[in-house]
C-alpha positions in Angstrom: 20.0 0.9 22.6 17.2 -0.7 20.3 15.0 1.1 17.9 11.0 0.9 18.9 8.5 0.4 16.2 6.9 3.8 17.0 10.6 5.4 16.4 11.5 3.4 13.2 7.9 4.3 11.9 8.1 7.8 12.5 11.5 8.0 10.4 9.6 6.2 7.6 7.2 9.0 7.8 9.9 11.4 7.8 11.7 10.0 4.6 8.3 10.6 3.0 7.9 14.2 4.3 11.2 15.1 2.8 10.1 14.0 -0.5 7.7 15.9 -0.7 9.5 18.8 0.3 12.2 18.4 -1.9 9.6 17.8 -5.0 7.3 20.9 -4.0 10.5 23.0 -4.0 11.9 21.9 -7.4 9.1 21.9 -9.4 6.7 24.9 -7.8 3.0 24.7 -6.8 1.5 23.8 -10.2 3.9 21.0 -11.0 3.8 20.0 -7.6 0.0 19.6 -7.6 0.0 18.2 -11.3 1.9 15.7 -10.3 0.2 14.7 -7.3 -3.0 14.8 -9.0 -1.8 12.3 -11.6 -0.9 10.0 -8.9 -4.5 10.7 -7.3 -5.4 9.4 -10.1 -3.7 6.3 -10.8 -4.1 5.7 -6.9 -8.2 4.9 -7.4 -6.8 2.1 -10.6 -4.9 0.5 -8.0 -7.9 -1.0 -6.3 -7.9 -3.3 -9.1 -5.8 -6.0 -6.8 -9.4 -6.2 -5.1 -7.7 -7.0 -1.8 -5.9 -10.0 -2.9 -2.6 -9.5 -0.9 -4.7 -9.1 2.2 -5.9 -12.2 1.8 -3.0 -14.1 0.8 -1.3 -12.9 4.2 -4.2 -14.4 6.1 -4.7 -17.5 4.7 -0.6 -18.0 4.3 -0.4 -17.8 8.1 -3.6 -19.9 8.7 -1.7 -22.4 6.2 1.5 -22.2 8.1 0.1 -23.1 11.5 -1.5 -25.8 10.2 1.5 -27.0 8.3 0.3 -27.1 5.0 3.0 -25.8 2.6 1.3 -27.0 -0.7 -2.2 -24.6 0.0 0.4 -21.7 0.8 1.9 -22.3 -2.7 -1.2 -22.4 -4.4 -2.9 -19.4 -2.4 0.3 -17.3 -3.5 0.2 -18.4 -7.0 -3.3 -18.2 -7.7 -3.1 -14.5 -6.0 0.0 -13.6 -8.7 -2.2 -14.6 -11.5 -5.2 -13.0 -10.6 -3.4 -9.8 -9.9 -1.3 -10.2 -13.0 -4.7 -10.4 -15.1 -6.6 -7.7 -13.0 -3.9 -5.3 -12.7 -2.4 -5.8 -16.2 -5.9 -4.9 -17.5 -6.2 -1.7 -15.3 -2.5 -0.8 -16.3 -3.3 -0.8 -19.9 -6.5 0.7 -19.9 -4.9 3.3 -18.2 -1.9 4.1 -20.6 -4.6 3.5 -23.0 -6.6 6.6 -21.6 -3.7 8.9 -20.6 -4.0 10.8 -23.9 -7.6 11.9 -23.0 -7.3 12.2 -19.2 -3.9 14.6 -19.3 -5.9 16.7 -21.9 -9.3 16.9 -20.8 -8.9 16.1 -16.6 -5.2 17.1 -16.3 -5.3 20.1 -18.6 -1.4 19.9 -19.4 0.4 17.5 -22.2 3.4 17.3 -19.6 0.9 14.6 -17.6 0.7 12.2 -20.4 4.1 10.4 -19.5 3.6 11.2 -15.6 0.2 8.9 -16.2 2.0 6.1 -18.1 5.5 6.4 -15.8 2.9 5.7 -12.7 0.5 3.1 -14.4 4.3 1.2 -14.9 4.3 1.6 -11.6 1.3 0.5 -10.2 1.7 -2.4 -11.6 5.2 -3.2 -10.2 4.2 -2.3 -6.8 1.3 -4.4 -7.2 3.5 -7.1 -7.0 5.7 -5.9 -4.4 2.7 -5.5 -2.4 2.0 -9.1 -2.8 5.6 -10.2 -1.8 5.0 -8.4 1.7 1.6 -10.3 2.5 3.8 -13.3 1.9 6.2 -11.8 4.3 3.5 -10.9 6.6 1.6 -14.6 6.5 5.2 -16.2 7.4 5.3 -14.0 9.9 9.2 -12.7 9.2 8.6 -9.5 10.8 12.3 -8.2 10.2 11.3 -8.1 6.5 8.4 -6.1 6.7 9.9 -3.9 8.8 13.2 -3.2 6.4 10.4 -3.4 2.9 9.1 0.2 4.1 12.0 2.2 4.5 13.8 0.7 1.6 10.8 1.9 -0.5 10.6 5.5 0.9 14.6 5.9 1.4 15.2 4.7 -2.0 12.2 6.8 -3.5 14.0 10.1 -1.8 17.7 9.2 -2.8 16.5 8.7 -6.5 14.3 11.7 -6.5 17.3 13.7 -4.9 19.4 12.5 -8.4 16.8 12.7 -10.7 15.0 15.6 -9.8 17.8 18.0 -8.2 21.0 17.1 -9.7 20.0 16.4 -13.2 16.6 18.7 -13.3 14.3 16.2 -14.8 11.4 17.9 -13.2 8.0 16.0 -13.7 9.3 12.8 -15.7 11.9 12.5 -12.9 9.6 12.9 -10.2 7.2 10.2 -11.4 10.4 8.2 -12.6 11.7 7.9 -8.9 8.7 6.3 -7.8 9.0 3.4 -10.5 12.7 3.0 -9.8 11.9 2.8 -6.0 9.2 0.1 -6.4 11.2 -1.7 -9.0 14.2 -2.2 -6.8 12.4 -3.1 -3.7 10.8 -5.3 -5.2 13.7 -7.1 -6.9 15.1 -7.4 -3.3 12.3 -8.4 -1.5 11.7 -11.4 -4.5 15.1 -12.6 -4.4 14.7 -12.4 -0.5 11.4 -14.1 -0.7 12.7 -16.7 -3.1 15.6 -17.8 -0.8 13.7 -17.7 2.5 10.0 -19.3 1.8 9.9 -20.3 -2.1 12.5 -23.0 -2.0 10.4 -25.1 0.6 7.4 -24.5 -1.6 8.8 -25.2 -4.9 7.4 -27.8 -7.4 4.4 -27.4 -10.0 1.4 -25.7 -9.7 -1.9 -24.7 -11.2 -4.7 -22.3 -11.3 -7.6 -23.3 -9.0 -10.9 -21.3 -9.2 -11.7 -22.6 -5.8 -8.7 -21.5 -4.6 -9.0 -17.6 -5.8 -12.7 -17.2 -5.1 -12.0 -18.0 -1.1 -9.2 -15.4 -2.0 -11.8 -13.0 -3.6 -14.4 -13.2 -1.0 -12.0 -12.0 2.1 -10.2 -9.6 -0.5 -13.4 -7.9 -1.2 -14.3 -7.0 2.2 -10.9 -5.6 2.7 -11.5 -3.7 -0.7 -14.0 -1.3 1.4 -11.7 -0.4 3.6 -8.9 0.6 0.9 -11.1 2.6 -1.1 -12.6 4.4 1.9 -9.0 5.0 2.5 -8.4 6.1 -0.8 -11.0 8.5 -0.7 -9.8 10.6 2.2 -6.4 10.7 1.5 -6.8 11.4 -2.7 -10.5 12.3 -3.1 -9.8 16.3 -2.7 -7.0 16.5 -5.0 -8.8 15.0 -7.7 -11.8 17.3 -7.0 -9.8 20.6 -6.5 -7.7 19.3 -10.1 -11.4 19.4 -11.7 -12.8 22.4 -10.2 -9.6 24.9 -9.5 -6.7 23.6 -11.4 -3.5 22.1 -10.6 -2.0 25.1 -8.6 -4.5 24.8 -5.7 -3.8 21.1 -5.5 0.0 22.2 -4.8 -1.1 24.0 -2.1 -3.4 21.5 -0.8 -1.0 18.8 -0.6 1.5 21.3 1.0 -0.2 21.6 3.9 -1.8 18.3 4.2 1.8 16.5 4.5 2.3 18.7 7.9 -0.7 17.7 9.9 -0.4 14.0 8.7 3.5 13.7 9.7 2.0 15.1 13.0 -0.5 12.5 13.2 1.8 9.7 11.7 2.3 8.1 15.2 -1.0 7.0 15.2 -0.4 4.0 12.6 2.4 2.9 15.1 0.3 3.5 18.4 -2.3 1.4 16.4 -0.1 -1.4 15.8 1.2 -1.5 19.2 -2.4 -1.1 20.3 -4.0 -4.1 18.3 -1.9 -7.3 20.0 -2.3 -5.4 23.3 -6.2 -4.9 23.2 -6.5 -8.7 22.1 -4.8 -10.0 24.5 -6.6 -7.9 27.4 -9.8 -8.5 25.8 -8.9 -12.4 26.0 -7.7 -12.5 29.7 -11.5 -10.6 30.3 -9.1 -7.9 31.7 -11.7 -5.1 31.1 -10.8 -2.7 33.8 -7.3 -3.0 32.4 -8.3 -2.3 28.9 -10.7 0.8 29.8 -7.7 2.3 31.9 -5.1 1.7 29.3 -7.5 3.1 26.6 -8.3 6.4 29.5 -4.5 7.2 29.4 -4.1 6.8 25.7 -6.7 9.4 24.9 -5.3 11.6 28.2 -1.3 11.5 26.4 -2.8 11.8 22.9 -4.6 15.1 23.4 -2.0 16.6 25.7 1.3 15.8 23.5 -0.8 16.3 20.0 -1.6 19.7 20.9 2.1 20.8 21.3 2.8 21.0 17.4 -0.9 21.8 16.6 0.1 24.9 18.6 3.2 25.4 16.1 0.8 25.2 13.2 -2.1 26.8 13.9 0.1 30.0 15.3 2.9 30.2 12.7 1.5 28.6 9.2 3.5 31.2 7.1 6.6 30.6 8.9 6.2 26.8 8.6 5.1 27.2 4.8 7.8 29.6 3.9 10.7 27.5 5.8 9.8 23.8 4.3 8.2 24.7 0.8 9.4 28.4 0.0 7.3 31.3 -0.2 6.0 30.3 -3.4 3.7 28.0 -1.1 2.5 30.9 1.6 -1.1 30.4 -0.2 -1.3 27.2 2.0 -0.8 29.2 5.2 -4.6 29.8 5.6 -5.9 26.2 5.0 -3.0 24.7 7.4 -4.2 26.8 10.1 -7.5 25.1 9.4 -6.0 21.7 9.3 -3.6 22.2 12.2 -6.4 20.4 14.1 -6.5 17.1 12.5 -4.2 15.2 14.2 -6.0 15.6 17.3 -8.8 14.0 16.0 -6.9 11.4 13.7 -4.3 9.7 16.2 -7.5 8.8 18.8 -9.5 7.3 15.9 -6.6 5.1 14.7 -5.6 3.3 17.9 -9.6 3.1 18.9 -10.2 1.4 15.5 -7.4 -0.6 16.4 -9.1 -1.4 19.7 -12.5 -2.4 18.0 -10.4 -4.6 15.8 -8.3 -6.0 19.1 -12.0 -6.8 20.5 -12.8 -8.8 17.4 -15.2 -6.0 16.0 -13.1 -4.9 12.9 -16.0 -4.6 10.7 -17.6 -1.6 12.8 -13.9 -0.1 12.3 -14.4 -0.5 8.8 -17.6 0.7 9.1 -16.7 4.0 10.2 -14.2 4.8 7.3 -16.8 4.1 4.8 -18.9 6.0 6.3 -16.7 9.3 6.8 -15.5 8.3 3.3 -19.0 9.0 1.9 -18.9 12.1 4.2 -16.0 13.2 2.1 -17.4 12.5 -1.4 -20.7 14.5 -0.4 -18.8 17.6 1.3 -15.9 18.4 -1.1 -18.7 18.3 -3.8 -20.6 20.6 -2.2 -17.5 22.7 -0.9 -14.6 22.8 -3.3 -16.3 24.0 -6.1 -17.6 27.1 -4.3 -14.4 27.5 -1.9 -11.4 25.8 -3.5 -8.8 24.2 -0.9 -10.4 26.1 1.8 -13.2 23.8 1.5 -11.0 20.8 1.2 -9.5 21.6 4.1 -12.8 22.3 6.1 -13.8 19.0 4.5 -11.0 17.0 5.7 -11.5 18.6 9.5 -14.9 17.6 9.5 -14.6 13.9 8.4 -11.8 13.2 10.8 -13.6 14.7 13.6 -16.7 12.6 12.6 -14.6 9.2 12.2 -13.5 10.0 16.0 -16.5 10.5 17.2 -18.3 7.3 16.0 -15.5 4.9 16.8 -15.3 6.6 19.8 -19.3 5.7 20.2 -18.0 2.3 19.3 -15.5 1.7 21.6 -17.8 3.2 24.4 -20.7 1.0 23.4 -18.3 -2.3 23.5 -16.0 -1.5 26.5 -18.2 1.1 28.4 -14.8 3.2 28.2 -15.4 6.5 30.4 -14.1 9.3 28.6 -11.3 11.4 30.6 -13.2 14.5 30.0 -11.5 16.8 32.3 -7.7 16.2 31.4 -8.8 16.9 28.1 -10.6 20.1 28.6 -7.8 21.0 31.0 -5.2 20.5 27.8 -7.8 22.4 25.6 -7.6 25.6 28.2 -3.9 25.2 28.0 -3.6 25.3 24.5 -5.7 28.2 24.2 -4.0 30.0 26.5 -0.7 29.6 25.0 -2.6 30.9 21.8 -3.5 34.2 23.5 -0.2 34.1 24.9 1.6 34.0 21.5 -0.6 36.4 20.2 -0.2 39.3 23.0 4.0 38.4 22.3 3.4 38.8 18.5 1.7 42.0 18.9 4.2 43.4 20.6 7.5 42.7 18.5 8.4 44.1 15.3 10.9 41.7 14.1 11.4 39.6 10.8 9.0 36.7 10.8 11.7 34.0 11.4 13.3 36.1 14.5 9.5 36.3 15.9 8.7 33.1 15.5 11.7 31.9 17.4 11.1 35.0 20.1 7.2 34.0 20.3 7.2 30.2 20.4 10.0 29.4 23.2 7.6 31.0 25.9 4.4 29.8 24.5 5.4 26.2 24.7 7.3 26.4 28.0 4.1 28.0 29.4 1.9 24.9 27.5 4.0 22.3 29.7 3.8 23.9 32.7 0.4 24.2 32.7 -0.2 20.6 31.5 2.2 19.6 34.6 0.3 22.3 37.2 -3.2 21.2 36.0 -2.0 17.4 36.6 -2.4 16.5 32.6 1.1 15.1 32.6 3.3 13.9 35.5 7.0 12.8 35.3 5.7 9.3 34.9 4.1 10.4 31.6 7.4 11.4 30.3 8.7 8.6 30.9 6.2 6.7 28.9 6.7 8.9 26.2 10.9 8.2 26.2 10.0 4.2 26.4 7.8 4.0 23.5 10.3 5.6 21.4 13.7 3.9 22.7 
C-alpha cells in the first residue's frame, strides 16, 4: 500500500505537534512561552533571505527544461552568496542585539542563550531551504518529501534526549532545533552534491545581473512570506510585549490544537493546485466548479467533527495533552476551535487561484489579512490579552476565507453549496446541545464524562450528516482514497 501525500503530510504535522506537547510539559507555561516568543522574534529576521530560495526553485526548473546547466549553476551560486551575506548580517545583528532584547523585550536572562542558538539555527536553516529549493527545481519530489519528516522527527528525537532525558530545559529545547537543522542540512547537501552538483561542476563567479533577476522574483514571494509570518507569530510578540511570557505559553497551547486539525488543508491545496491548472487549461470549467463544490461541502462536514470536540471539551483536551498547568488556555481554545472551518477552504481556494494563473490575488488576500492581524492585535491584546489574540485570529481567518471565496466566485463563477453547509452547521449545533444536556446529567470525573458524552454526540452528528444528505458512502470512500 502506498501512503498518499495527504497522510504523509499529516504524519509530519503530528511530529511537530508532539514536539510542542513534549516541550510544554517539560518547560511549563512561562518557559514554553519564552521559547516561542524568542523563536517568533528570530523568525522575522529570517526574512533576510528576501525570497531567494523560491527564485532558485523557479529558475532551476526553467533552465532545466531548456537544458541550460550552466545557468542553473550560476543561479544557485549567486543565491548562495546572496544568502550568506544577507542572512549572515541578520544573524550577527541578532547575536549583537540579543543582550538588549533578552533584557528589555523578553525580560529574562535565560533568553540570551536561546536567542543566540536560534540565530545560528536561522543561518543554517537558510541554506537548508536553499537546498530544498534546488531539489524542487530539479523536480526531485522524493527528496522533497523526505527532508520535511527528517527534520521534524529529528527535532522531536533530539528534544526528547536533551530536554526530557538530560533535563537541559530552555537551552536543550533551543538546541534541538539547531541540531536537527544542522543534521538535515548535512544530509540534504550531501545528497544534492552526489545527485546534481557533479553535473554542474566547474568554475563559477558572481554575476550581479543574475542576482538582480533572482531578487526581483524573490521580493514578490517575500510579501506572502512576511504576511504568513505575521499570521503565525505576530500575536506571540504582542502578547510578550503587553502581557508576558505566560500568556504566550497558554496561547501556544491552544494554537497548535486548531492548526493540527487544519493541517490537512496544506496537502489538499498541494493536490488541488496541479489539478486546477489541468482543468483550467482544458477549459473544463464545469468540472472545476463541481470539484470546488464537493471540496467545500466535504470540508465543512468533516472539519466540524474535531471542532465539536475542541469546543465542547477544551479543559479535557488541554489537561490531557499539556497538563493542568495550561488549563487557562481552555477558554481561548474554545474561541479558536472554529478556525479550521475557515482555514482549510481558504488554503485550497488560494491554490485554485494559483492554478488558474491568479497567484497575485491569493498573495494580496494574505497580505490584507496580515495587515488586519496587526491592527486587531494592537487593538485587542493590550486590553484583553490572549483572549483578544484568539478573537483576532478567528476574525483574520474568516476574513481570508471570505476574500478568496469572492475572488474564486468572480473568476470561476462557482455556486457555493449553502444548503449542505447550513445542514452541517445545524447538525453541529444540535450535537453541541446534546453534549450540554448529557454533561448536565452526569456527575463523573472530567475524563470519564468526556468519554461518555462524546461518543453519542459524534454518532449523532455523523447520522445527521447521512440522513440530511450531506454525506454519502461514496464520500467516505473519497476520504479513504485521499489517505491511502
